[in-house]
PLY file of the C-alpha trace (Angstrom):
ply
format ascii 1.0
element vertex 277
property float x
property float y
property float z
element edge 276
property int vertex1
property int vertex2
end_header
82.60 5.04 71.00
83.32 8.78 70.96
79.98 9.51 72.67
80.66 6.89 75.34
84.16 8.18 75.99
82.84 11.75 76.22
80.11 10.58 78.61
82.66 8.82 80.82
84.85 11.92 80.74
81.92 14.14 81.79
81.01 11.77 84.62
84.61 11.70 85.84
84.84 15.50 85.65
81.61 15.94 87.62
82.76 13.44 90.25
86.05 15.28 90.67
84.23 18.60 91.00
81.77 17.17 93.53
84.55 15.67 95.64
86.55 18.90 95.47
83.51 20.92 96.52
82.84 18.63 99.49
86.47 18.93 100.60
86.35 22.73 100.23
83.13 23.31 102.18
83.66 20.62 104.83
85.57 22.91 107.26
82.76 25.48 107.11
80.09 22.81 107.64
82.09 21.39 110.56
82.30 24.82 112.22
78.55 25.39 111.82
77.64 21.94 113.15
80.08 22.28 116.07
78.60 25.65 117.05
75.16 24.11 117.68
76.32 21.07 119.67
75.42 20.68 123.32
77.70 21.48 126.23
80.62 19.06 126.50
80.09 17.30 123.17
83.08 18.97 121.53
85.45 17.71 124.22
83.83 14.34 125.01
83.10 13.32 121.41
85.37 15.47 119.23
85.08 13.26 116.14
81.28 12.95 116.17
79.89 14.93 113.25
76.18 15.27 114.01
75.21 16.87 117.34
73.53 14.71 119.97
71.66 17.71 121.38
70.88 20.94 119.58
71.51 24.26 121.34
72.17 27.93 120.57
73.73 28.62 123.97
77.14 29.34 122.47
75.69 32.03 120.21
73.82 33.58 123.14
76.97 33.62 125.25
79.10 35.13 122.50
76.57 37.83 121.60
75.24 38.72 125.05
78.09 38.01 127.47
81.17 38.56 125.31
79.61 41.56 123.45
80.77 40.23 120.08
78.19 42.37 118.31
80.18 45.48 119.29
83.22 44.07 117.54
81.16 43.30 114.45
79.85 46.88 114.41
83.42 48.19 114.63
84.59 46.04 111.73
81.50 46.87 109.71
82.00 50.61 110.23
85.68 50.47 109.26
85.11 48.19 106.27
82.18 50.18 104.87
83.88 53.56 105.29
87.15 52.28 103.82
85.32 50.73 100.88
83.28 53.87 100.16
86.24 56.26 100.35
88.55 53.94 98.42
85.99 53.41 95.67
85.35 57.13 95.21
89.02 58.11 95.23
90.22 55.24 93.06
87.48 55.66 90.44
88.28 59.35 89.96
92.02 58.71 89.99
91.78 55.85 87.49
89.60 57.94 85.16
92.04 60.85 85.35
94.97 58.57 84.60
93.28 57.05 81.55
91.86 60.26 80.04
94.25 63.03 81.03
97.65 61.42 81.74
97.75 58.22 79.68
101.55 57.89 79.41
102.43 59.24 82.83
99.42 57.45 84.31
100.67 54.05 83.18
103.90 54.63 85.08
102.02 55.99 88.09
99.69 52.99 88.27
102.65 50.62 88.22
104.36 52.60 90.97
101.19 52.56 93.05
100.83 48.80 92.91
104.45 48.37 94.06
103.20 49.12 97.58
102.05 45.49 97.66
105.66 44.34 97.27
106.34 45.11 100.93
104.88 42.67 103.46
102.53 44.27 106.03
104.75 43.34 108.98
107.61 45.35 107.46
105.53 48.53 107.54
104.01 47.97 110.97
106.54 50.09 112.88
106.53 53.05 110.43
102.73 53.06 110.37
102.57 52.91 114.17
104.95 55.87 114.51
103.11 57.92 111.89
99.68 57.23 113.38
100.98 58.03 116.87
102.47 61.37 115.78
99.21 62.23 114.03
97.34 61.68 117.30
95.23 58.88 115.86
96.42 56.03 118.05
93.71 53.71 119.34
91.11 55.19 116.97
89.00 53.63 114.26
89.70 56.60 112.01
93.45 55.99 112.15
92.96 52.32 111.33
90.78 53.28 108.38
93.52 55.56 107.03
95.99 52.67 107.18
93.58 50.45 105.27
93.09 53.15 102.64
96.84 53.39 102.08
96.80 49.76 100.96
93.43 49.53 99.23
93.50 52.73 97.14
96.68 51.93 95.13
95.45 48.48 94.22
91.95 49.77 93.42
93.41 52.45 91.12
95.56 49.91 89.31
92.60 47.56 88.92
90.15 50.22 87.71
92.55 51.64 85.14
91.99 48.52 83.05
88.21 48.96 83.23
88.26 52.64 82.27
90.50 51.86 79.30
87.66 49.77 77.84
85.31 52.78 77.65
85.23 54.14 74.05
86.21 57.79 73.82
83.43 58.30 71.28
80.77 57.87 73.97
82.27 60.68 76.03
82.61 62.92 72.97
78.94 62.37 72.16
78.02 63.38 75.70
80.14 66.52 75.40
78.37 67.43 72.16
75.04 67.06 73.98
76.19 69.66 76.49
77.45 67.51 79.38
80.49 68.76 81.25
83.36 66.55 82.38
81.85 65.69 85.73
78.42 64.83 84.27
80.10 62.72 81.59
82.08 60.88 84.23
79.14 60.40 86.60
76.30 59.60 84.21
78.07 58.06 81.21
81.36 56.47 82.21
80.55 55.11 85.68
77.51 53.05 84.56
79.68 51.38 81.93
82.39 50.36 84.39
79.94 49.61 87.22
80.77 45.85 87.32
84.44 46.68 87.77
83.68 49.15 90.55
81.53 46.55 92.31
84.31 43.97 92.08
86.85 46.47 93.41
84.58 47.54 96.25
83.96 43.97 97.36
87.66 43.16 97.26
88.37 46.22 99.41
85.60 45.35 101.84
86.78 41.76 102.34
90.36 42.88 102.94
89.28 45.45 105.54
86.92 42.96 107.20
89.54 40.21 107.55
92.60 42.36 108.39
94.23 41.41 111.69
97.78 42.74 112.07
97.20 46.50 112.08
93.97 46.19 114.04
95.92 44.34 116.74
98.78 46.87 116.78
96.90 50.15 116.51
93.87 49.43 118.74
94.33 49.00 122.47
90.79 49.48 123.73
88.75 46.28 123.89
85.58 48.19 123.00
87.18 49.17 119.66
88.43 45.71 118.68
87.55 44.36 115.26
86.12 40.90 114.74
89.48 39.44 113.72
91.15 40.61 116.93
88.15 39.64 119.09
88.15 36.16 117.57
91.85 35.80 118.29
91.33 36.99 121.87
89.07 34.00 122.50
91.98 31.72 121.68
94.21 33.64 124.07
91.95 33.19 127.09
93.02 30.99 130.01
90.33 28.39 129.33
89.48 27.99 125.66
85.82 27.18 125.08
85.65 25.61 121.64
81.90 26.13 121.49
82.32 29.89 121.85
85.13 29.81 119.31
82.97 27.96 116.76
79.97 30.22 117.31
82.10 33.36 116.95
83.69 31.94 113.80
80.26 31.34 112.28
79.19 34.90 113.11
82.32 36.26 111.44
82.54 34.01 108.38
78.98 33.13 107.39
77.65 36.65 106.59
80.57 37.40 104.26
80.14 34.04 102.51
76.42 34.62 101.99
77.05 38.14 100.72
79.81 36.97 98.40
77.61 34.17 97.05
74.86 36.65 96.22
77.05 39.05 94.27
79.61 36.62 92.79
77.92 36.87 89.38
78.57 40.61 89.31
82.21 40.05 90.18
82.63 37.43 87.46
80.84 39.57 84.88
82.90 42.59 85.85
86.20 40.77 85.43
85.14 39.19 82.13
83.78 42.44 80.70
86.94 44.26 81.66
89.04 41.74 79.73
86.85 41.45 76.63
85.63 44.97 75.82
0 1
1 2
2 3
3 4
4 5
5 6
6 7
7 8
8 9
9 10
10 11
11 12
12 13
13 14
14 15
15 16
16 17
17 18
18 19
19 20
20 21
21 22
22 23
23 24
24 25
25 26
26 27
27 28
28 29
29 30
30 31
31 32
32 33
33 34
34 35
35 36
36 37
37 38
38 39
39 40
40 41
41 42
42 43
43 44
44 45
45 46
46 47
47 48
48 49
49 50
50 51
51 52
52 53
53 54
54 55
55 56
56 57
57 58
58 59
59 60
60 61
61 62
62 63
63 64
64 65
65 66
66 67
67 68
68 69
69 70
70 71
71 72
72 73
73 74
74 75
75 76
76 77
77 78
78 79
79 80
80 81
81 82
82 83
83 84
84 85
85 86
86 87
87 88
88 89
89 90
90 91
91 92
92 93
93 94
94 95
95 96
96 97
97 98
98 99
99 100
100 101
101 102
102 103
103 104
104 105
105 106
106 107
107 108
108 109
109 110
110 111
111 112
112 113
113 114
114 115
115 116
116 117
117 118
118 119
119 120
120 121
121 122
122 123
123 124
124 125
125 126
126 127
127 128
128 129
129 130
130 131
131 132
132 133
133 134
134 135
135 136
136 137
137 138
138 139
139 140
140 141
141 142
142 143
143 144
144 145
145 146
146 147
147 148
148 149
149 150
150 151
151 152
152 153
153 154
154 155
155 156
156 157
157 158
158 159
159 160
160 161
161 162
162 163
163 164
164 165
165 166
166 167
167 168
168 169
169 170
170 171
171 172
172 173
173 174
174 175
175 176
176 177
177 178
178 179
179 180
180 181
181 182
182 183
183 184
184 185
185 186
186 187
187 188
188 189
189 190
190 191
191 192
192 193
193 194
194 195
195 196
196 197
197 198
198 199
199 200
200 201
201 202
202 203
203 204
204 205
205 206
206 207
207 208
208 209
209 210
210 211
211 212
212 213
213 214
214 215
215 216
216 217
217 218
218 219
219 220
220 221
221 222
222 223
223 224
224 225
225 226
226 227
227 228
228 229
229 230
230 231
231 232
232 233
233 234
234 235
235 236
236 237
237 238
238 239
239 240
240 241
241 242
242 243
243 244
244 245
245 246
246 247
247 248
248 249
249 250
250 251
251 252
252 253
253 254
254 255
255 256
256 257
257 258
258 259
259 260
260 261
261 262
262 263
263 264
264 265
265 266
266 267
267 268
268 269
269 270
270 271
271 272
272 273
273 274
274 275
275 276
């Protein structure tokens, strides 16, 4: 009886997980299917799931005519640069807090993460004034600085927990072998906390890739728009073409989902190792 009840429980659990997965991925599947439907199908037969005719015309129009690739390049440049700079700065800052200022560093890390208490819209006007006075209005570099001001504090707070798991004895052994502080940090400590750095970098990249508010406020040139703003501009046109909207959404969402699916094991391992070591 216990085996049967456990079997029924497993079957019920798997059914619930399958149904939940279908519900979760259905919007993405609907967007992908809608982007390859023929002209007029989205308006004439909005509830039909499978396309009657298959076409990639919407993708061609979005990429060639609307120059959506330029917006993707802008977002990719900002996200990659922000992620690289934030990872380098936060890793060194977190290591310094853990090894050189443990008591003061704990207070500093808590103060840094308090920047997330304020909603982004509350800081929009101060950031706009500061960026304008610095002469960085309507520039990708100014937008990257704004992103760093949000991503670095959180990355430092997150990496402090990973660096605290590194035994001090490993660093002392490296010092005995003749390694200086920088070599110990670069060749001994960083490989140990690599999963945490990867998880932090991916979190920073996704936030920079999906950010909309400051990209809309600080960038005025259409050639410098990010993908989030360019996607919103399609909705603000006089005649909304749902096919173009679906194709642009697939171009924006699908690469990040594929990339996240590939490296999700590293994120999970990084978070688990940081909590167990």
